[in-house]
C-alpha positions in Angstrom: -22.1 18.9 52.4 -22.0 22.6 51.3 -23.4 24.1 48.1 -19.9 24.0 46.5 -19.7 20.3 47.4 -23.0 19.7 45.7 -21.8 21.5 42.6 -18.8 19.1 42.4 -20.9 16.1 43.3 -23.5 16.8 40.5 -20.7 17.1 37.9 -19.2 13.7 38.9 -22.6 12.0 39.3 -23.8 13.1 35.9 -20.5 12.4 34.2 -20.5 8.8 35.7 -24.1 8.3 34.4 -22.9 8.8 30.8 -25.2 9.5 27.9 -28.3 8.3 29.6 -28.0 11.0 32.3 -30.0 11.2 35.5 -33.5 12.4 36.4 -34.5 14.5 39.4 -35.7 11.4 41.3 -32.3 9.8 41.0 -30.5 13.1 41.9 -32.7 13.4 45.0 -31.6 9.9 46.2 -28.0 10.7 45.5 -28.1 14.0 47.4 -30.7 13.6 50.2 -29.6 16.5 52.3 -30.5 19.1 49.7 -34.0 20.4 48.8 -35.4 20.4 45.2 -34.8 24.2 45.0 -31.1 23.8 45.9 -30.8 21.0 43.3 -32.5 22.9 40.6 -30.5 26.0 41.4 -27.2 24.1 40.9 -28.4 22.3 37.9 -29.4 25.7 36.3 -26.0 27.1 37.1 -24.3 24.1 35.5 -26.4 24.5 32.4 -25.5 28.2 32.2 -21.9 27.2 32.4 -22.3 24.7 29.6 -21.2 21.7 31.9 -24.5 19.8 31.5 -27.5 19.6 29.1 -31.2 19.0 29.8 -33.2 16.6 27.7 -36.9 15.6 27.7 -39.8 17.3 29.4 -41.9 16.8 32.5 -41.2 13.5 34.3 -39.0 12.5 31.4 -36.5 15.3 32.0 -32.9 14.1 32.4 -29.7 15.9 32.9 -26.6 14.8 30.8 -23.0 15.7 31.4 -20.9 17.5 28.9 -17.6 16.9 30.8 -15.5 14.0 32.1 -15.8 12.8 35.8 -13.0 14.1 38.1 -10.1 11.7 38.5 -9.5 10.4 42.0 -6.1 11.3 43.4 -4.8 7.8 43.9 -1.9 5.7 42.6 -2.9 3.0 40.1 -0.7 0.5 42.0 -2.6 1.0 45.2 -6.0 -0.7 45.5 -8.8 1.7 46.4 -9.7 -0.3 49.5 -6.3 0.6 51.0 -6.9 4.4 50.8 -7.2 6.0 54.3 -10.7 6.4 55.6 -12.0 10.0 55.3 -12.2 12.0 58.5 -15.9 12.3 59.3 -17.0 15.7 60.3 -19.9 16.5 62.5 -23.0 17.5 60.6 -24.8 20.5 62.1 -28.5 20.0 62.8 -29.3 22.9 60.3 -27.1 24.6 57.6 -28.3 28.0 58.6 -29.5 28.2 62.2 -27.8 27.3 65.4 -29.3 25.4 68.3 -30.6 28.7 70.1 -32.5 29.8 66.9 -33.8 26.3 66.3 -35.1 26.3 69.9 -36.8 29.7 69.3 -38.4 28.5 66.0 -39.6 25.4 67.6 -42.1 27.6 69.4 -43.7 28.3 66.0 -44.7 24.6 65.8 -47.5 25.2 68.3 -51.0 25.9 66.8 -51.5 29.7 66.2 -54.3 29.6 68.7 -51.9 28.4 71.4 -49.3 31.2 70.8 -49.4 34.5 72.6 -50.8 37.5 70.6 -48.0 39.9 69.7 -48.4 43.6 69.0 -46.0 46.2 67.5 -43.5 47.5 70.0 -42.1 51.0 69.4 -39.5 50.6 72.2 -38.2 47.4 70.6 -37.7 49.3 67.4 -35.8 52.0 69.2 -33.6 49.4 70.9 -33.0 47.7 67.5 -32.2 51.0 65.8 -29.8 52.3 68.4 -28.1 49.0 69.3 -27.3 46.9 66.4 -28.3 43.2 66.4 -25.0 42.4 64.6 -21.9 41.8 66.7 -18.5 43.3 66.1 -17.4 39.9 64.9 -20.3 39.8 62.5 -19.3 43.1 61.1 -15.7 42.2 60.7 -16.6 39.0 58.8 -19.1 40.8 56.6 -16.5 43.4 55.7 -14.0 40.7 54.8 -16.6 38.9 52.7 -17.9 42.0 51.0 -14.6 43.7 50.2 -14.4 44.7 46.6 -11.4 47.0 46.4 -13.7 49.9 45.4 -14.8 51.0 48.9 -13.2 54.5 48.5 -14.7 55.1 45.0 -17.9 57.0 44.2 -21.0 55.4 45.6 -22.5 52.8 43.3 -19.3 52.2 41.4 -19.2 48.4 42.2 -22.9 47.6 41.6 -22.8 49.2 38.2 -20.2 46.7 37.1 -22.3 43.7 38.0 -25.8 45.0 37.5 -26.8 42.6 34.8 -25.9 39.6 36.9 -27.5 41.0 40.1 -30.7 41.8 38.2 -31.1 38.2 37.4 -30.0 36.7 40.7 -31.9 39.0 43.0 -35.0 39.1 40.8 -35.1 35.3 40.9 -34.2 34.7 44.5 -36.4 37.4 46.0 -39.4 36.3 43.9 -38.8 32.6 44.9 -39.1 33.7 48.6 -42.6 34.9 47.6 -43.5 31.5 46.2 -42.7 32.3 42.5 -41.9 29.1 40.5 -39.7 30.7 37.8 -36.3 28.9 37.6 -33.1 30.8 37.4 -32.8 30.1 33.7 -36.4 31.1 33.1 -35.6 34.4 34.9 -32.5 34.9 32.8 -34.5 34.4 29.5 -37.2 36.8 30.7 -34.8 39.6 31.9 -32.2 39.3 29.1 -34.5 38.5 26.2 -38.1 39.2 27.3 -39.2 35.6 26.8 -41.8 34.6 29.4 -41.6 30.9 30.6 -44.2 28.6 29.3 -46.9 27.5 31.8 -46.3 30.5 34.1 -49.1 32.8 35.0 -48.9 36.6 34.4 -48.6 37.3 38.1 -45.2 35.4 38.3 -43.9 37.0 35.2 -45.0 40.4 36.4 -43.3 39.8 39.8 -40.0 39.0 38.0 -40.1 42.0 35.7 -41.1 44.4 38.6 -38.1 43.2 40.6 -35.8 44.0 37.6 -37.3 47.5 37.2 -37.2 48.1 40.9 -33.5 47.2 41.1 -32.7 49.5 38.2 -34.5 52.2 40.0 -32.5 51.5 43.2 -29.2 51.5 41.4 -30.0 55.0 40.0 -31.2 56.1 43.5 -27.9 55.5 45.1 -27.0 59.2 45.3 -30.5 60.0 46.7 -29.8 58.2 49.9 -31.7 56.0 52.4 -35.0 57.8 52.5 -38.8 57.1 52.8 -39.2 58.7 49.3 -36.9 56.1 47.7 -38.6 53.3 49.6 -42.0 54.5 48.5 -41.0 54.7 44.8 -39.3 51.3 45.2 -42.5 49.8 46.5 -44.6 51.3 43.8 -42.3 49.9 41.1 -42.2 46.4 42.8 -45.9 46.1 43.2 -47.2 47.7 40.0 -50.1 45.7 38.5 -49.9 43.4 41.6 -52.3 45.5 43.8 -56.0 45.9 43.1 -55.9 49.6 44.1 -53.2 51.5 42.3 -53.5 54.3 44.9 -51.8 51.9 47.4 -48.6 51.8 45.3 -45.9 53.5 47.4 -48.5 54.8 49.9 -48.7 54.2 53.6 -51.7 51.9 54.1 -54.9 53.2 55.6 -56.5 49.9 56.4 -55.6 46.9 58.7 -53.4 44.0 57.6 -52.8 40.7 59.2 -50.0 38.2 58.9 -51.0 34.8 57.7 -50.5 32.0 60.2 -49.1 34.4 62.8 -50.4 35.9 66.1 -48.6 39.3 65.2 -50.9 42.3 64.8 -49.2 45.3 63.1 -50.2 48.9 63.9 -53.1 50.3 61.9 -53.0 54.1 62.5 -51.7 55.8 59.3 -50.1 58.7 61.1 -48.2 56.3 63.3 -47.1 54.2 60.4 -45.7 57.3 58.6 -43.9 58.4 61.8 -42.4 54.9 62.4 -41.4 54.6 58.8 -39.4 57.8 59.0 -37.9 56.6 62.3 -36.7 53.4 60.6 -34.9 55.4 57.9 -33.4 57.9 60.4 -32.0 55.0 62.4 -30.6 53.4 59.2 -28.9 56.7 58.1 -27.4 57.1 61.6 -25.4 53.9 61.4 -21.8 54.2 60.5 -21.6 50.6 59.2 -23.6 49.7 56.0 -24.3 46.2 57.3 -25.9 47.5 60.4 -28.2 49.6 58.3 -28.9 46.8 55.8 -29.9 44.4 58.6 -32.2 47.0 60.2 -34.0 47.7 57.0 -34.4 43.9 56.3 -36.3 43.2 59.5 -37.8 46.6 60.6 -39.8 47.3 57.4 -41.6 44.0 57.4 -42.2 44.3 61.2 -43.9 47.7 60.7 -45.9 46.6 57.6 -46.3 50.1 56.4 -47.6 49.1 53.0 -50.6 47.2 52.1 -48.6 44.3 50.6 -45.0 43.7 49.4 -43.3 44.8 52.6 -40.8 41.9 52.8 -39.7 42.2 49.1 -39.3 45.9 49.5 -37.2 45.3 52.5 -35.0 42.7 50.7 -34.2 45.2 47.9 -33.7 48.4 49.9 -31.6 46.4 52.4 -29.1 46.5 49.5 -29.0 50.3 49.3 -26.4 50.8 52.1 -24.3 48.2 50.5 -24.6 49.8 47.1 -23.6 53.2 48.6 -20.4 51.7 50.2 -19.4 49.7 47.2 -19.4 46.3 49.0 -20.9 43.1 47.5 -24.7 43.0 47.3 -27.1 40.6 49.1 -29.0 38.5 46.5 -30.5 35.8 48.8 -29.4 32.9 46.6 -29.5 29.5 48.3 -32.1 30.6 50.9 -35.1 28.4 51.5 -38.4 30.1 51.7 -39.5 28.3 54.8 -36.3 29.3 56.6 -36.8 32.9 55.7 -40.5 33.0 56.7 -40.0 31.2 60.0 -37.1 33.6 60.9 -39.4 36.5 60.1 -42.1 35.0 62.3 -39.6 35.1 65.2 -39.2 38.8 64.6 -43.0 39.4 64.5 -44.0 37.2 67.4 -41.1 37.1 69.8 -39.1 40.2 68.8 -36.1 37.9 68.4 -33.7 39.0 65.6 -31.4 36.0 66.3 -32.6 33.7 63.5 -32.8 36.5 60.9 -29.2 37.5 61.9 -28.0 34.0 61.2 -29.9 33.9 57.9 -28.5 37.3 57.0 -24.9 36.1 57.6 -25.5 32.8 55.7 -27.2 34.6 52.8 -24.5 37.2 52.5 -21.7 34.6 52.4 -23.5 32.6 49.7 -24.1 35.9 47.7 -20.5 37.0 47.9 -19.3 33.9 46.3 -21.1 35.0 43.1 -19.7 38.5 42.9 -15.9 38.6 42.6 -13.4 41.4 43.0 -13.7 43.6 40.0 -11.0 46.1 40.4 -9.0 44.7 37.5 -11.9 45.2 35.1 -13.4 48.4 36.3 -12.4 51.4 34.2 -11.2 54.5 35.9 -14.0 56.9 36.4 -14.0 59.8 34.0 -12.1 62.5 35.8 -13.8 65.3 33.8 -17.3 64.0 34.8 -16.2 63.6 38.4 -14.9 67.1 38.5 -18.0 68.7 36.9 -20.8 66.4 38.1 -22.6 69.1 39.9 -22.6 71.3 36.8 -23.9 68.4 34.7 -26.7 67.7 37.1 -27.6 71.4 37.3 -27.8 71.7 33.5 -29.8 68.5 33.1 -32.3 69.7 35.7 -32.6 73.2 34.2 -33.2 71.8 30.7 -35.9 69.4 31.9 -37.6 72.1 33.9 -37.8 74.6 30.9 -40.8 74.3 28.6 -40.5 74.7 24.8 -36.7 74.8 24.7 -34.4 73.7 22.0 -32.3 71.1 23.9 -29.1 71.3 21.9 -29.0 75.1 21.8 -29.7 75.4 25.5 -27.0 72.9 26.5 -24.5 74.6 24.2 -25.3 78.0 25.7 -24.7 76.7 29.2 -21.4 75.0 28.1 -20.2 78.3 26.6 -20.9 80.1 29.8 -19.1 77.4 31.9 -16.1 76.6 29.8 -13.6 78.7 27.7 -11.7 75.7 26.4 -13.4 74.3 23.3 -12.5 70.7 24.0 -13.9 70.9 27.5 -17.0 72.6 26.1 -17.6 69.8 23.6 -17.1 67.1 26.2 -19.5 68.7 28.6 -22.1 69.0 25.8 -21.7 65.4 24.9 -22.2 64.2 28.5 -25.2 66.4 29.2 -27.0 65.3 26.0 -26.2 61.7 26.8 -27.6 62.0 30.3 -30.8 63.7 28.9 -31.3 61.0 26.3 -30.9 58.3 29.0 -33.3 60.0 31.4 -36.2 57.7 32.5 -38.5 57.3 35.5 -36.0 55.1 37.2 -33.2 57.6 37.4 -34.6 61.1 37.2 -34.5 61.6 41.0 -30.7 61.7 41.3 -30.7 65.0 39.3 -33.1 66.5 41.9 -35.9 66.6 39.3 -39.4 66.5 40.7 -41.9 63.9 39.5 -44.1 66.6 38.0 -41.1 68.1 36.1 -40.1 64.7 34.7 -43.7 63.9 33.6 -43.9 67.1 31.8 -40.5 66.6 30.2 -41.3 63.0 29.2 -44.6 64.1 27.6 -42.9 66.8 25.6 -40.1 64.6 24.2 -42.6 61.8 23.2 -44.4 64.2 20.9 
């Protein structure tokens, strides 16, 4: 049974249960092949859609249908027992991994003390960065799944149309892979309305909010490219208030780290970490295909462990940057089990085998794409004036920010007068620049080529 089958099954099961509804224990018995997380994810989605309601609390919680059960496609004159038997399909041994990957992961069942110690391998990273782990068939399938109709538009066009939905999905799913217990609905309430879930500690709430802010930063950094600077700022945003030493935010670590329950030993020399980090981004930029770059970032950054903590979550977010830049659908990691993800990463760490992660990447992307439809019909045409004069807009915004003690409106008007003779064009240019200046914040200033020091000074001045 697939996730879509589960969606339909839950609707029918709850509709047939009537007003009394069903509790989690009953739903587990009716759907034994699915985990609690998968069940709760589908139940949250049905509640968001208004198809079901939740009553009670704790162990008394029950889910009640708001719709009628689906009608079976059969004639009333023909008894149900005379219907043809369904064709039984072979059930795979695992919904994500094939036999070869399962065989590799079985090696992880040995005690840690019985497994061979693994060290960072620079030559393996070189091989990974120059010869993609994805096959040509993989890439073709991913492009079919990810097509939006906006591939030839300005970088970041698609992601800006679905940003609110992705903020919730990816913040929830990526945090869940770290062990966060927020539900999808809890995450939605926190992100959309600022309401923290009852009974959750501050670390979980902070993790969700940091994901939201980091994603907003990443969307604004699309024009800046796949660079170490973007990754460092992303890490600093993701891990704010989650590391004891604030100096470690966005900084290459200067102390050893170890991977829990693993024999893998990452490198410890800071100069080597910085060099390898730059190599990873150079390899990613060299790829012609965004999915090759995305997969490389997803596995190479955790393998290096360049930061003191938060390497995997940084990788999950920045793996979306090549996808944002090419206007294909994003990767939100919905429907991915934490254990599957961790075991697949352990295969990278200990065996330098990307096979399980490749299969998880393909599965995760297929599940993600189902949530983000073609948006060509609802996307407004980009403003041709802004497109034509974007460099001028960026230049003026940067110059105004860098100038101390300047009257903003007068300075922008002076630039507009120098640049445009037509009064209508001049007025439009002024409106755009003032709007960009008003919307300037720490998550988007880099795309104007404004330095952190310039932005800090500007932000301090305008807050007076």
